[in-house]
N, C-alpha and C positions, 0 to 999 in steps of 0.2 A: 503493500499499499504505499501511497503518497499522496502527502498532506500541502497544503498553499495556507497560511495565513495570512489574510489582511487588516491591518489596523489604521483607521481612518480618522484624523479629527476634522470634528466637521464643524459648519459656520454654527456660530449659538442661537443653543435650542433648536436645532436641527437633528438631532437623536431619533427622534420619531417618526421623521419624516423620511428619513433615509432607511431607517428597518423596513416599513410601510412599503415604499419606493421597490425597495429588494425584494420585499415579498412580494411584490406583487404585478411588478414587471419583470424583475431579472429571473427568481426562484425557475416558473414556468420552461423558462429558455434549456435553463440549467439539469429539469430534471430530463432533458432530450439527449444530455452528453452521455455518450456509452461510458463505461466505467465509472462513472460516480460511484461513490461509494452513500458520503453523507454531506449535509451540507448545514452547516448552524448560522445563527448570525446574533452577536449580543450587543447589547448598547449601557454603558456607562455614567453614570453621574455627572462626571464630568464634561463631556462631549465629546466622548471616542465612542468609537462600534468598531468592529473587529467581525471577520467573517472567515469562518475555518472549511476548507474543500478536504473533503478526504475520496479519493480514487483511486481502483484496481494500480494505476500504473501513470508514470512519467509525462507521458504521453497525455494523456486524460486530464491532468491536474495544470499542465499547461495550457491546452487546451479552454481548461475554464478561466486561467487567467488572461487570455486573451479576449474570451467572452467579457469578466467583469469589466475587465478596460474601456472598453468597447459602451456597456449602459453606463460605466461609469460618467463617460465621454457626454452621452448623449440623453441621459439624465439626469446628475448629479451633480455635475459640475458648480451648480450655484451652490452648491449645499456641502460637497467637499473640496474645497479652493485649491487644498497640497494633494500629492503625490501619495500613495499609501507606504504605509513602511511592509513588505513583505519578506514572510519567512517563508521555506517550503524543502522539503528533502522526503528522503525515503524514513518509514516509521521506524522508529529503532527499541522502541518499546512499547509492547501493549498489554494493558490488562481491564480486566476486566473483572467484579465483585461474582458477576454472575459465571464466568470461566469463558470459554474460546466461544461460544451458541450464543451467549447472553443470555438475558430473560426468556427468551422464548422456552430456549431450549432446556431452563428449568421450570418451567411452568405445568401446570397439574395435568 
């Protein structure tokens, strides 16, 4: 697996707007990405948002980065005035309290 984390500083008061636009406008596109495993978006009270994309491989993750950059340019430019800080790489550690199959594997 390969993970990309994008951290953005938003314009003042724009966290909720950014999260809504991403959920409603970007996530439907991302769902179509072959190799997508999971996607998370979080907002903080201090004007930051972060998006975590988990893919099966680096190629899918790179495509997610391209799609995210395109969406940000087209729909978020006024809300996120600076480029994101991006961290990416192969998953080095993966653990869940439920084991490798996740909570569904241990459900009755």
